[in-house]
C-alpha positions, 0 to 999 in steps of 0.5 A: 883440497880440490873439489874432487877430493871434497866430493869424495870425502863427503860421499865416503862420509855419507856412506859411513853415516848411512851404514851407522844408521842401518846398524842403529836400526838393526840394534834397535830391532834387536833390543825391541825383540829382547824387550818383548821377550823379557816382557813375555817371560815376566808375564809368564812368571807373574802368572805362575807366581800368582797361581802358586800364591793362590794355591798356597793361600788355599792350602793355608786356609785348609790348614787353619781350618784343620788346626781349629778343628783339632783345637776344638777336639783338644778343648773337648777332650780336656773338658771330658778329662776334667769332668771325669777327674771331678767325677772320680774325685767325688766318689 
């Protein structure tokens, strides 16, 4: 190889590498934007799920209280029935 072809080769090689570096920079920016978008979506979804969880927890608490009240009513009615049965059996 002569000196001119060596210089031309290295110039082409330098240009190719500079283009690859620029492509890598662009790819990195795209990936960083995607990561940022995914993190925002994750935060949004996490917030929605936490809100839904709190809502379900409150509904579950209300349902448990309702069940306790109904159970108390059932026990009270059973006691009244037993008292009435004892009272009717005594007569």
